[in-house]
N, C-alpha and C positions, 0 to 999 in steps of 0.2 A: 854377603851383601859386599859387592864392589866398594874400595876402599880407596880416596885420592892417593896420589903417588906424593910426594912432597914439592913438586913443579903443580902440580893441579893446588895444592895448598895453599902455594905462597901465590898464585895468580888468583885464586879466591880471595884472599886477605888482601892484595894491592886494590885490587878492581873494589873491594868494599873502602880501603883508603880514599883513594880517588874519588868515591863517591861522597865520602866527608867532605875533602874540600873545596867539591862541588858546590855542595849544598851550602859551606860555611862563604863560599863568594856569591849567591846568589843572596842567603842571609843579610851578609852585607850590603846589598845590593851594585856589588861589581859585574854578577849577571843579570841581563835581566828577564823576567818571567818566558820570554818567547826561548833566548838562547840555553834558560834551563829546561825548559821541556821534553826537548830529546834525552839530555842528560839523564834526568829523572826516569823519562820511559824504558830507558834502555837498561834499566836497574831495575824495571817491576812496579815504578811509583806513578800510578795514575791521580788525577786527579775526580770523584766521580760527583753523583748529585749531592750529597752532602756533606762529604769529604776525600779526605785522600785515602785510596786503596791500593795495598801494598800485594802485589802477584809473586809468590816463591813458586820456583819449579820445584818439580818431586820428579826428573828424568825418570820413564817406565815405572814410575808408580812404588818404586821401594822406598822405603821409610824407617830409620830404626828407632830404636827407642830413643835412644840417647836425642834424635832431631825432634822428637815428636816432645821429648821434655822442654826443646828450648822453643819450641812452638807453643807451649803449654805458658811458658814465662812471657812471653810476648804479648798471649792473649791476658796475661793476669796482669801485667805491668806496661805494659805498653798502647794496647788496643783500648783507648782511653778518650773519647771525647771531651771536648769542651761543654762544661755545663749546658750553656747558653746555646749553642750549635745544637746539641744534641735535642734539648725542647722545641727546638724550631723544626728539627726534622719532623720530631712525634708529629708535632701540631700538623703540619703539613701533610703528614701522611694519614691523623686521623680526620683532616677535613678532605682530604680524597675519597676517605671510606664511607663517610658519610654523603658523599655524591652519588653513590651507586644506590639508587635507588633500591630495595627489595634484596640486597641483601644482608642478611642477617645472622651470618657466621663471620663474626668479626676476623682478620686478621690477627695473629701473634706481633704483639708489640716490640718495637724495632728493640735491638740488642745490641750488646758494646762487651768486650771481652770475650770473643770467640775467634777462632778458625773457621772457614767453607773450604771444601771440597768441593773440586770441580768437576767434568766431566772429564777433560784433559788432565786429571792425576794432578793439578796446581795445588796449592792453597793460598788463601785470598784471607784479607784483613780490611775490614772496611774502615777502621775509626782510627788510625795512627797517623798522630799528627805531622808533619812533616820535619817540624821543628826536632823531633826524638827517630828520625828514618835514619840517620847513619848509626846510631847506638843499634835501630834493629840488625842494620847490616853485617855490622861487626857479631854480633850475635849469631848470628846465622853462617856467617862465614865461620864460625868458631866450631861447627859441625857440619861442613863441606855443604853448606847451602847457599841459595844465592836469588837473584832475581834476575839473571841476566837472559834474555833473549826471551822472556816472558812478556813480549808486546815487541810493538814494531816491526817493518817488512822486512823481516830474516827468519829464518828457519828454527821454529818454536820446540817447547818442549817436547822431547820425542816420546809417542807412548807405546805399549804393547799389552797384551793379553795379561791379566792379572795372573794367571794362574801358570804364567812362564814358568818353566824349569821344576813342573810339581804335575804338571797333567798329565792322565795318563795315555790320551791320545796324540801327545805332543811330536811331532817330527822334528823339529830343533827347539833348543832352547835361544830365545832368541834377544835374549839380555846384554850377553854380550855383543853382537851386533848393534843393537840399539844404546851401548855404552861407546863403542867404537865410532860410532858415527854420530854421536851427542861432541865428541873429544876436536872431531874433524870439522863440526859444524861450528863450534862455539866461536864466535867473532872472527868467522871465517871473512878474511878481508873483502872477496870478491861477492859476496853475498850478504853484506850489511844493509843494503839497499834496493831490495827486490821491489818489482811493481808492489807485491803485495805479501802481507805475512803467508809463511808457508809450514805445512804441517805434516810429518809422516806418523805410521803407527806401522808397529809389528803385528803380525798373527805367525805362532809357529807351529801349531796344531790342526789335527783334521778340522776342527770346526772355529771360524771364525769368531771370536769373542773379542776381538778390537776393533770392531767397526770397519776395515781395511777399507772397503771399498767407497767410503764419505771421506777419505784423504787425499791432501795434495798429492800425496806417494803412498802406496799403499804394498808392503810386502807382508806376503805369504811363502813361508816355506813351504818346498814342494822335492820333491825325488825325480828323477830323472830317471827315462827307462834303464841306461846303466846303473843306477842308483846310489848317483850322486846327489848332494843336496843342494840347494841353493833357492831362490825366489823367485815367486809368480810376482810382475810389478804390472801394477795399475796407476795409473794417471789420470789427473784432473777431478779426482773427487770433489766433492764440495756440497754445505748447505748454503744457507743464506737468501737473498733474492731468487736465486738459481740454483736448484738442487740438481744436481748433477752427480752419477753415478761414475767412479772412475773407470778407464776403459783400461783391459791390458793390454801393455804395449811391452811386454817380454813373458813367456810362457816360462822360460825356466833362463834364471841368472846365477848364474854359480858364485859362491857366497864370495870367492875370494875378489870378483869385481864390484861388488856392494858401494863402496865410495867413489870409484872411476864411472860407473854407471849414475848411482845418484848425479854428481858432479853434471852429466852431461846433462842431464836434464832439466837442472835447475839453471844452468847455463843458459840452453835454449829459451828456457822462460824468463831469464832476467835479459836477455836479448830483445826477444820479442813479445814481450809483455806487455798491455798497454798500462800506458802512466796519465793518460788524457782523464780518465773517468776508474775513480777507485770501486763504482759496482761493478765494472768489467772489467778488475784489474788480474783477480785470479787465475790461475793457471790453466781451472775448468772451464772459463771464456775461452781462452785460448786452444785449448786441448779438441773442445766441441767443434768450436771454428774452423780450424786448421785439420780437423782429422788424420788423414793418412799424409799430410805434408807436414804433420807434428812430430809423430811416430820417426817419419823417415830423418826429419833434422837431428831427432836426438839419437838414433842410431850413427847418422854421420859424424855428428859432435862425437859420440862415444868412442868410434873409430879412428879419430883424430888423437883421443887422450891416449888410446892404446898403441896405437901407429908411431905417429909424430910425434906425442909428450913422453912415452916408453910408460904409459900405465903406474904415474906416478904414487899411486894411492891404490895399491894392488895390495891386499891384506895377506902376510906369510904366515905359513904355520906357528912361526914365533909368538907374533903379536898376538892369533887369536888363544895361542895358548895363556901367555901371559893374563889377556884379559879375564878368561874364562876362569882362571884361577880363584879369581873373586868372587866367584857365584859357585862355586863348591858349598854339596851341603854342611852347612854351619854345624858344629859341637851342640847336642841335644842334651838338656839336663834330662834328670833321671824323670821318667813318669810316674804315675799311680799314685797323682796328688790326692788328699783325700775331700769326698765330697758326701752332703746329705740328700742328693739332688735324688729324685722318683723317676728311675729311669723309664719306669714302664708308664707313667702318666702321657694322656695324650699331650700335653704342652709341648714336653720336650723331644719323645718322637717330632711332633710337628716339623718341632726346632732342627731335629737332624736331618730331617727330609730336604727343608726349606734351605737353611744355610751352609749343612756341611756338604764336601764334595769330596770325593773322591781323591788319592794322593796315588802318586808314579812309584812312592815307597807304600807298600802295602798298613805298616804298620802306625803311618802320618795319616791324619785329615787336611783338609782346608777348611778353613772357618769363616763365614763373613757373619760384621759384625754390623747391625742394619742403623742405619744413621738416617730411619725416616720414621722419625715421634711425635706425636703429636706436641704441640707447642713451640714446634723445633721446624726450622725451613731444611728441609731435604740436602742434608751435608753439612750440615751444622753440628760446631763441637766446641764446647765452651773448656774452659782453662782447667777447671776439674776433671773435667770427663779426657783431655786430653792426655794428661798426667797419668789419670787412673786406665789408659791404651797403652801408656810407654810399659806403663805395669802388668799389665797382662802380655804383652811382647815378650817381656822379660820371663815372665813366668812360664807361659804356654809356649812359642814361638822364638825361642833363640835370638831374642832381642828385635825381632823384623816384622813389620806389616807393610801392606800396601796398599795404597791407594786405588781404588775402582773407579773402571766407568762408569760405573751409577749412582757415584756420589756416596760408596760405603768403606770398610775398611775389612781389608783381609787379613787372617793370620795363616800364614802359609805352612808353618813347623808345628804342628801339634799333633801328640801322641793320642791313638784311639782312644786310650784309655783314660782320657785326660778329658775327654769331651762333656763328661757330667761335670768336672769340679771348674772348667770355662763354662758351661751354662748357667753356673749358679751366679758365679760374680757378672758374665755379660748381664745377666737378668736383673741383679744388685742394680745394676747403672744402665738400665733402661736399653740394653742394645742389641735384647736379644729375640726380638719380633721373630716370629717365622714368617717374615714376609718377603722373602728375596723370589724375584719374580715375578711376584704377583701386581696385583695391582695398588696398592697403595708401598711399592718401593719405585714408588714415581721419580721421574728424575726432573729438577726445575733449575732453572737460572736465577741471580737474585732478582734480577728485573727490575721494575719501578719503583721499588723500595731503596735501591742502592743507584743503578747504572743510566749514568746519562742519555744515554743511548735507546734509553726502552720507551716504549709505546705506552705499555701498561704493565700491571704487577704480576708477576708467577706464584710469590708467597701468597697471598691471600687465596689463592685459586689452590693451590695445592694446601693449605690448613682447609679448605672445606672438604677435599674429597676425602683429608684425613679421618674429619671429621663424621661425615658421611658412611663410608665404609669402615668403619671403628671395630665391626664382631670379625673377629679374626675367619669365623666357621662362612660366611660369606664371602670374604675375599679368597679364601680356600677353595672352595667352590667354584668360585668364576674361575680358577686356574691361571695358568702362566698370561700375563697382559703386561705388556710395555706402554705406559701412560708415559709421556714425555710433554713439557711446561719452557716455550720458550716467551718473554717478553718483550722480543720485537724479531724481525725478519733476521736480524744476524743469526739466531738459531743458537745460541748458547746453549740452550735447554736440548738441542738435537730432536724439535716437535716433528722435523721432517722424518723422523727412522722411526716414529713410535705407531705402534697398534692402533695405541689414539694418542693423534698428539693436539695441542692448545697453544695456538700462536696469540700474543698480545699485539690488539689492533688500535692504531687512534682514531676516532671516529666523532666528529663534532667538539672535540676537548676530551672525550670521555673514553673511558677504557671498555674495548669490546675486545670478542676473540673467535676467531676461526677455529674449525675443529676439522680436522683431517682424520681418517682411515684408512689401514692398509700397510701404515709406511714398516721398513724394516731393517737394522743394521747388521745383517750377513750371518745371525746365527744360527742354528741346527735346525730352534723353535718356527723360527724367524722367515727361512729361507732367505734366497739372495737380497743383498742390499736395494730396496726401491723407497721413492717416498711414496708417503701418503697422499689419499684426493681429499681435497674439500669437501666437506658434504653439503653446504648450504649458505646461506650469509652468516657473517659475524654474530654473534650470540654477545648478549652483555652479561656482566658479571656476574648477576645474579641468576642468570640463567642458565650458565654453565655445568653447574652441579646436575640439574634436573636435565641437561641435554646429555648428560656423561649416563645419569641413572637409565635415560629411555633407552640408551643406543646397547646397555647393558642388560637390559630389561628382555630387549629382544633377541638378544643373545642366545638368553637363556632359552626362549619361548624356539628359535630355530636351531639348537644344535644339535646332530643327533643322539650323542649318547652324554654323560655328564664329564666324559674326560675327552672331547674334543674341544682343542684351546679355541681360543675366540680367535685366532688369526686364520683358524682354517676355516671355521664356520663364515669366517665374513668373503674367506676366498672360493667358500663353494657354495655361496649365495650373492653375492656379488652386493654392492655398493647399498642398492636402492630400498630394500626394507630397513635399513639403520639411519639412510637418510632421511627417508619418511619420520622416522621415529624421531632422528635428532631436530628437525625443523617441526614438527609439531609438538616439541617438549616444554613446557610450562613447571616451573621451580614448584609451585605449593600443590598441584596434581601430582607430580611424578614423588615427592617426597610422599605423599599418602600412599601412593600404589606400592612404594619403596617399602613404607614402614609395615603393610597390609602383607606384604612377599613374607616381611621378614618371620612375622607373628605366623604366617601360617605356616612357614617350614619349621618355627619353631615349636608350634602345636605337634608338631606330626612327628 
C-alpha cells in the first residue's frame, strides 16, 4: 500500500487541527451555523435526517489493518447517539413502517456503533455527535485518513477496480495513477468550487469492473498500436435525474499526459458548467448539450496547457516510479495455516466459485468477504466485525483489504493453501455467504432511514428481499443478477446500472418504488454501460418483493437453459414479458407461487 510522505502526514494533521479550531469557534458562538456549514462539509461532516454523518475517504478502495482498527475504535467509542435522539429516530421509523400496509417483513431496527461501506469506497458513520468530531478527525489523521473532498463541489474520492494490481487480465495497475491524481486534486485551488461534485474512476483491465462509463471522467487503460500504454478517456457519465453514459473524448491518452488532460476537462467544465440550477450543473449536462463543441473546447484547452503553459503536470518517469514503489507486492506471511474445513463440502466449493477470484500470481487468490447479511443493511460492519477484519487482513492478506464498488471487502493477497483456513474464520464471522455476484449481493444506499434527501427507505426493501431469497440453492440457480436499490433520484444505490433496479419515490407522502430492468455497469457479463428501463408505474413497498419474484419467475420460464444469465434472457426476449409480470404482481399470490416452486424443486 502507498504510505503518506512526511509532507502528506503533516498536511492531514494540520487539517485536523484546523477543523478542531473551527469546531471550537462554532461551539463558542463565534461562527454561525451558516458559517460553519461549508467548513464541516469540507471535512466530510454532514447533518442528516436524525444526526450528523461522517464520510471518510478511502482512495481507490485500499485500506490497511491499522486503518480498520481505527475505524473499529471510532464505531465503538464515538458512533453513539444521544439516547433520547436515538429513541425519537427509532419511533419515527417504526411509525413509517406501520404506515406501509401489507409490508409484513419488518425492517431491521436502527443500529449504532458501526461503519457503512459505500459504492464509492468511502466509509460512513451515522451517529457521531459533532461535539466529538475533532477527536475523530485526529484519530483518522493518525492512520493517514480524512474526510477531505468527500463532500462539496470538488473532485471527490477517486476509485478504481478492486482487483487493481492483481487481476490476470490487467493492462496497467491504475493505483499509482489514482494516487498521483489524488495528490494533484486535493485542495486544488482552481477546482475548490466547481459547478457541482466531480467523480473520477479508473479501470486497468480488459474488463471494466469500475463502472467507468458512469463517471464524470472514466479512465480505461489501453494499449496503442505501437504498444504504448495510456488511457481511453470518457467524459460526462452520471446517474441522478438524467442517467447518461460518458462519451469517449480520447481513444488514447499517453499516461504521462493524465494530469494535463484532466485539468483541461475540469477547466472547461468549471468555465461553462451551469451554476444557476444544481439539477443541470453536472458535467454530463454540459457534455451532452454541447456535443462536439465540448470535445473541441477540451482539446483546445489541452493544447493551451501543453504549448502555452509548458505542460506543467506531465508525469515523469521518476515520479511514476516513486509512487509505484508504494504499490509493490507486500511481504507475505508464511502459508499453510491449519484448518478443519471440509474442502469437499458443497458449501466450501460454492464459496470458492463465488467469492474467490484468480490472481496474477498463481500461488495467490483474491477473496471477497460478503457484507450482505441477514439483519444488516448492505455494507454495514459493527465495531467487532471491523476489528475482526483487521485481524483477517493481517493473518491472510499482508495487512491489506479493499473496499469494493459492491459494498463488500476484498482480501487481495491470500495464499491458495490458506483458503480453507480463511473460509472457516470468515464463516464464523458471518462473512462467507457464497453470494458474490448473485441476487442477494445487492447494492443499497442508506435511504430514508438516514438520508435527508431520500424519498423512501432502501434498507427495508433490501431486508425483505434478503429474507425472501434466503435459500442459497435458489439464489445459485438464478445465477448472476445485479440488484441495486436507491432511496431517491440521486442514485447513491446505482439503481440505473442494475439488471434489476429499484428507486424510491414519494407519492402522496407515502413510500413507493419504481422498478427498472436491463441496466449495466459495463462489466463483461452486463455488457456496455447502459441505464435500465422503467417497467411500469410505481409499486408500494408491500408489492416490491412480489414484483421481484414475478420478474424472476418469468426469467426461469423464459431462459433457454439453466446457465443463460438473467441479463441475457432479458435482452433476448425483450422487456414486455417481464413488464407484464411485474405489473400483474401482487405480494400474496407470488409469495405463494414462490413457495410452491421452492417445494417442487426441493421434492425433485
